[in-house]
C-alpha positions as protocol buffer text, in pm:
chain_id: "A"
residue {
  index: 1
  type: MET
  ca { x: 4267 y: 2395 z: -174 }
}
residue {
  index: 2
  type: GLU
  ca { x: 4107 y: 2568 z: -440 }
}
residue {
  index: 3
  type: ASN
  ca { x: 4133 y: 2281 z: -654 }
}
residue {
  index: 4
  type: VAL
  ca { x: 3952 y: 2078 z: -376 }
}
residue {
  index: 5
  type: ALA
  ca { x: 3697 y: 2297 z: -369 }
}
residue {
  index: 6
  type: VAL
  ca { x: 3618 y: 2327 z: -765 }
}
residue {
  index: 7
  type: ALA
  ca { x: 3637 y: 1929 z: -794 }
}
residue {
  index: 8
  type: ASN
  ca { x: 3414 y: 1890 z: -522 }
}
residue {
  index: 9
  type: ALA
  ca { x: 3180 y: 2130 z: -673 }
}
residue {
  index: 10
  type: GLU
  ca { x: 3174 y: 1949 z: -1003 }
}
residue {
  index: 11
  type: ILE
  ca { x: 3151 y: 1606 z: -811 }
}
residue {
  index: 12
  type: GLU
  ca { x: 2841 y: 1757 z: -691 }
}
residue {
  index: 13
  type: LYS
  ca { x: 2726 y: 1884 z: -1024 }
}
residue {
  index: 14
  type: SER
  ca { x: 2761 y: 1547 z: -1189 }
}
residue {
  index: 15
  type: ALA
  ca { x: 2600 y: 1377 z: -902 }
}
residue {
  index: 16
  type: LYS
  ca { x: 2258 y: 1614 z: -918 }
}
residue {
  index: 17
  type: SER
  ca { x: 2243 y: 1607 z: -1284 }
}
residue {
  index: 18
  type: LEU
  ca { x: 2217 y: 1211 z: -1205 }
}
residue {
  index: 19
  type: THR
  ca { x: 1974 y: 1267 z: -977 }
}
residue {
  index: 20
  type: THR
  ca { x: 1732 y: 1463 z: -1188 }
}
residue {
  index: 21
  type: LEU
  ca { x: 1794 y: 1174 z: -1436 }
}
residue {
  index: 22
  type: ILE
  ca { x: 1646 y: 934 z: -1247 }
}
residue {
  index: 23
  type: TYR
  ca { x: 1338 y: 1174 z: -1136 }
}
residue {
  index: 24
  type: VAL
  ca { x: 1320 y: 1174 z: -1539 }
}
residue {
  index: 25
  type: LEU
  ca { x: 1352 y: 788 z: -1587 }
}
residue {
  index: 26
  type: TYR
  ca { x: 1119 y: 757 z: -1317 }
}
residue {
  index: 27
  type: ALA
  ca { x: 873 y: 999 z: -1448 }
}
residue {
  index: 28
  type: ALA
  ca { x: 925 y: 867 z: -1864 }
}
residue {
  index: 29
  type: SER
  ca { x: 779 y: 501 z: -1648 }
}
residue {
  index: 30
  type: PHE
  ca { x: 433 y: 599 z: -1690 }
}
residue {
  index: 31
  type: LEU
  ca { x: 490 y: 589 z: -2079 }
}
residue {
  index: 32
  type: VAL
  ca { x: 765 y: 359 z: -2081 }
}
residue {
  index: 33
  type: GLY
  ca { x: 737 y: 128 z: -1789 }
}
residue {
  index: 34
  type: ILE
  ca { x: 1094 y: 7 z: -1848 }
}
residue {
  index: 35
  type: THR
  ca { x: 1284 y: 319 z: -1729 }
}
residue {
  index: 36
  type: ALA
  ca { x: 1162 y: 305 z: -1401 }
}
residue {
  index: 37
  type: ILE
  ca { x: 1378 y: -67 z: -1345 }
}
residue {
  index: 38
  type: VAL
  ca { x: 1658 y: 123 z: -1515 }
}
residue {
  index: 39
  type: ALA
  ca { x: 1610 y: 434 z: -1249 }
}
residue {
  index: 40
  type: ILE
  ca { x: 1593 y: 180 z: -932 }
}
residue {
  index: 41
  type: ILE
  ca { x: 1952 y: -20 z: -1009 }
}
residue {
  index: 42
  type: MET
  ca { x: 2063 y: 285 z: -1090 }
}
residue {
  index: 43
  type: ASN
  ca { x: 1990 y: 436 z: -767 }
}
residue {
  index: 44
  type: TYR
  ca { x: 2136 y: 157 z: -642 }
}
residue {
  index: 45
  type: ILE
  ca { x: 2463 y: 158 z: -795 }
}
residue {
  index: 46
  type: LYS
  ca { x: 2516 y: 555 z: -749 }
}
residue {
  index: 47
  type: LYS
  ca { x: 2415 y: 535 z: -433 }
}
residue {
  index: 48
  type: GLY
  ca { x: 2737 y: 526 z: -215 }
}
residue {
  index: 49
  type: ASP
  ca { x: 2853 y: 836 z: -421 }
}
residue {
  index: 50
  type: VAL
  ca { x: 2636 y: 1068 z: -294 }
}
residue {
  index: 51
  type: ALA
  ca { x: 2640 y: 996 z: 92 }
}
residue {
  index: 52
  type: GLY
  ca { x: 2665 y: 1225 z: 291 }
}
residue {
  index: 53
  type: THR
  ca { x: 2523 y: 1488 z: 35 }
}
residue {
  index: 54
  type: PHE
  ca { x: 2204 y: 1618 z: 64 }
}
residue {
  index: 55
  type: LEU
  ca { x: 2146 y: 1397 z: -250 }
}
residue {
  index: 56
  type: GLU
  ca { x: 2159 y: 1124 z: -48 }
}
residue {
  index: 57
  type: SER
  ca { x: 1805 y: 1192 z: 96 }
}
residue {
  index: 58
  type: HIS
  ca { x: 1708 y: 1236 z: -277 }
}
residue {
  index: 59
  type: PHE
  ca { x: 1819 y: 872 z: -330 }
}
residue {
  index: 60
  type: ARG
  ca { x: 1624 y: 741 z: -23 }
}
residue {
  index: 61
  type: TRP
  ca { x: 1314 y: 971 z: -143 }
}
residue {
  index: 62
  type: GLN
  ca { x: 1313 y: 802 z: -531 }
}
residue {
  index: 63
  type: ILE
  ca { x: 1402 y: 420 z: -390 }
}
residue {
  index: 64
  type: ARG
  ca { x: 1098 y: 460 z: -151 }
}
residue {
  index: 65
  type: THR
  ca { x: 889 y: 595 z: -368 }
}
residue {
  index: 66
  type: PHE
  ca { x: 979 y: 282 z: -639 }
}
residue {
  index: 67
  type: TRP
  ca { x: 944 y: 17 z: -394 }
}
residue {
  index: 68
  type: PHE
  ca { x: 549 y: 193 z: -226 }
}
residue {
  index: 69
  type: GLY
  ca { x: 450 y: 210 z: -618 }
}
residue {
  index: 70
  type: LEU
  ca { x: 513 y: -141 z: -702 }
}
residue {
  index: 71
  type: LEU
  ca { x: 372 y: -244 z: -399 }
}
residue {
  index: 72
  type: TRP
  ca { x: 64 y: -71 z: -434 }
}
residue {
  index: 73
  type: SER
  ca { x: 95 y: -165 z: -797 }
}
residue {
  index: 74
  type: VAL
  ca { x: 57 y: -520 z: -688 }
}
residue {
  index: 75
  type: VAL
  ca { x: -224 y: -476 z: -458 }
}
residue {
  index: 76
  type: GLY
  ca { x: -411 y: -261 z: -655 }
}
residue {
  index: 77
  type: GLY
  ca { x: -366 y: -539 z: -928 }
}
residue {
  index: 78
  type: LEU
  ca { x: -447 y: -762 z: -721 }
}
residue {
  index: 79
  type: LEU
  ca { x: -793 y: -610 z: -627 }
}
residue {
  index: 80
  type: MET
  ca { x: -908 y: -548 z: -966 }
}
residue {
  index: 81
  type: VAL
  ca { x: -1126 y: -808 z: -921 }
}
residue {
  index: 82
  type: VAL
  ca { x: -1368 y: -626 z: -668 }
}
residue {
  index: 83
  type: VAL
  ca { x: -1358 y: -306 z: -824 }
}
residue {
  index: 84
  type: VAL
  ca { x: -1136 y: -125 z: -552 }
}
residue {
  index: 85
  type: GLY
  ca { x: -806 y: -204 z: -733 }
}
residue {
  index: 86
  type: TRP
  ca { x: -902 y: 93 z: -955 }
}
residue {
  index: 87
  type: ALA
  ca { x: -937 y: 355 z: -634 }
}
residue {
  index: 88
  type: VAL
  ca { x: -546 y: 225 z: -585 }
}
residue {
  index: 89
  type: ILE
  ca { x: -457 y: 225 z: -879 }
}
residue {
  index: 90
  type: ALA
  ca { x: -535 y: 573 z: -935 }
}
residue {
  index: 91
  type: ALA
  ca { x: -463 y: 667 z: -590 }
}
residue {
  index: 92
  type: ASN
  ca { x: -83 y: 512 z: -640 }
}
residue {
  index: 93
  type: PHE
  ca { x: -104 y: 746 z: -968 }
}
residue {
  index: 94
  type: VAL
  ca { x: -159 y: 1067 z: -817 }
}
residue {
  index: 95
  type: TRP
  ca { x: 114 y: 953 z: -569 }
}
residue {
  index: 96
  type: LEU
  ca { x: 379 y: 850 z: -783 }
}
residue {
  index: 97
  type: ILE
  ca { x: 351 y: 1200 z: -972 }
}
residue {
  index: 98
  type: TYR
  ca { x: 340 y: 1428 z: -630 }
}
residue {
  index: 99
  type: ARG
  ca { x: 653 y: 1240 z: -521 }
}
residue {
  index: 100
  type: ILE
  ca { x: 837 y: 1314 z: -846 }
}
residue {
  index: 101
  type: VAL
  ca { x: 756 y: 1645 z: -848 }
}
residue {
  index: 102
  type: LYS
  ca { x: 809 y: 1713 z: -522 }
}
residue {
  index: 103
  type: GLY
  ca { x: 1147 y: 1574 z: -565 }
}
residue {
  index: 104
  type: LEU
  ca { x: 1213 y: 1730 z: -873 }
}
residue {
  index: 105
  type: LEU
  ca { x: 1124 y: 2082 z: -692 }
}
residue {
  index: 106
  type: ARG
  ca { x: 1317 y: 2055 z: -365 }
}
residue {
  index: 107
  type: LEU
  ca { x: 1633 y: 1911 z: -633 }
}
residue {
  index: 108
  type: ASN
  ca { x: 1590 y: 2240 z: -842 }
}
residue {
  index: 109
  type: GLU
  ca { x: 1660 y: 2428 z: -487 }
}
residue {
  index: 110
  type: ASN
  ca { x: 1944 y: 2248 z: -371 }
}
residue {
  index: 111
  type: LYS
  ca { x: 1748 y: 2092 z: -49 }
}
residue {
  index: 112
  type: PRO
  ca { x: 1770 y: 1808 z: 118 }
}
residue {
  index: 113
  type: MET
  ca { x: 1405 y: 1551 z: 93 }
}
residue {
  index: 114
  type: TYR
  ca { x: 1245 y: 1469 z: 433 }
}
residue {
  index: 115
  type: ALA
  ca { x: 1177 y: 1151 z: 566 }
}
């Protein structure tokens, strides 16, 4: 029974490291945009591995961050023609940083993300 607990702890530790790596990839995408694509692919591939753990909420948070960030980037890009796009892009940038930092802080505290 003790071996099972140790194995589960190792699996959770590995999954937590993976979740941290995905947050780092999203953060790195501000400099190298392709890392966000790698991160979202990893989210979808490994989503089943974290099902039923507190990490599942982090994966949901990361996936939503990606898709809504992409949406607002496209909207901002289209609206640049009428200048307001710059404000949308700036707000999206701040929002993305908030989501990444908030997620990393809660992950470090072993707490799930909410909504």
